Phi, psi and omega in degrees: 000144175275175180273114180266154174278130177235154182229122188247115178275131182255142173065061175285171181235035180276148175281066188299341178291346182237109183298323183286322177295322181293315182297316180297319179291316179304313181298318181291314183293318181274348182057044181217147177295146183234131173252117181267128184222166168222158178278129174275094189249333189236149170235125184249124177262103185295322184295319184254000178055056182236135177245126184226166182277150174266122179292139175085181185243114184227133179251134176252127179281132178259338182164164178240140179235111190250134179235358177203177184273009181291154176268358180272141182227142164284146177255120179244119186257127171275114191298320185239026182302305186295316181304311182290329178296317178291319177297320181286325182284327185263325185098132185294328180290320177295324183292326181296336180271359184288162170269130180256121179249116182126154189290326188245007184299334180291351177295344179299344179274348184292169179277214179301143174290170182301306172252150178278320186221150172225130183250117180234158176251174184293333181274354180062036177256351182241137180209075179271128181246134180248128180247186186300317181236346189238162180224131168281105189287333175057052175275124179285134181230137179280127180105159178269177182305310183302313179297321185286318179297327179300330180301332183285344181274002181229139175257021182296152179302321182295317173294322177298315181292319185292314178295320180297314180298317180292319178299322182289329176296313179299316183300312186288322177298315183296311181298324182301325179264002176086012182278134181258358187200149180223157170246124180243127185204187177265150178275005173224180187077195181302325184282002174303325182289338172290315181294327179282353180240035180291351175276358172296162172293165183298316185292318179293324176297315178297318179295321176304318179285314184296324185279356184066020179295333177295326176294323178293322181278343187284152173254003180293322182249128182298148189303319186283352178262350190292328179293322174292318176300314180297329180294322186257348180285122185249137169259124187231166170254147178303319187293331179300333178288315183284335179272006178058034179254003187270121176238123181243125176278169176298131184094344177294146170220151181274124181254325180217137169248128175259145179211119173254003174063017184299325181286324178292317179296321181297318180291319179297317181295322176297315179297319178300318182295310180298323175296316175301315177294326177293320181294317178300313181295323178297317181292323178297318179293324179290324177291324176297313185300314184296320180296311179296324176296314181296317181299315176299315177298323179291320178296318178297316185294319177298313181297324179291323180292317179295321179292323180290325177294316181297317181301315180294325180295312183287337179287320175295318178296325187284327186250017176286161179302323182300330183251010182286331178280119185228139174266129184246124180257120184251124184298155183296326185270004182292144178294338178301324181287337180276000000 
């Protein structure tokens, strides 16, 4: 197997304590229907206090969460649903006294599974795993880690566009799950241990990566070579590449990319601020126009009212009793005299 590129989103905001609430959120955020299931792995005999294995692979549906009329569903598996259900119904103390039939049935006594949820599609091209604080984002990338890492050593327009497009895919996927930061590394080599510890808290996982503790713990690099490896292994930020701040010496290779998307968010916030200010100016102009229009209409109304008042006044003056006696002079040649 080659070294694949993986992206770990830190600090998601999913309600992972509740499988049904999580499935509802995933359906809404991904805009896809979700079928919530669990694996039927254990059979508990209450009368004899015996735990045995279930033969074969069986999924039990817990519910469906629909956001559109599509017949396609994402499958979201709750990793420890059955185990927790049996633990809660039987009691962990009673369960410890049980007879276990099968090689792995005593795993029912263990705590949380490695991942809490797994999201897959029908084509088996998607495999997102959700942990207590982190998410395996599973963004597909063409090429293995070495080929992808090499792209950072060139500032060609082609590489910049390719890395930008890939970064934006990560950005949208991470934001969809509420992650504000990601760790990008290989799923093999020394950084495999970062990928294998995604159930750590977000802070602990980041510290594990930043401190090179994974390199101290790994067996991928021989002990006497670890100092040389540490010298050339680089931790970078994605933004440093696009801001032309990345300097790599001969022999340097990129081992981890951190990305908090701050530069993207700043640009988006600036655009949002400009848009808000533009909308504000537009609304202010509309209010000014509306005010001037109403002012003009009020002035015209007052002028019309004054004209009507004058008209009534002179009409009253003209036809009052005081002015009804009028002298009419008829010319001599008028037909009225005839």
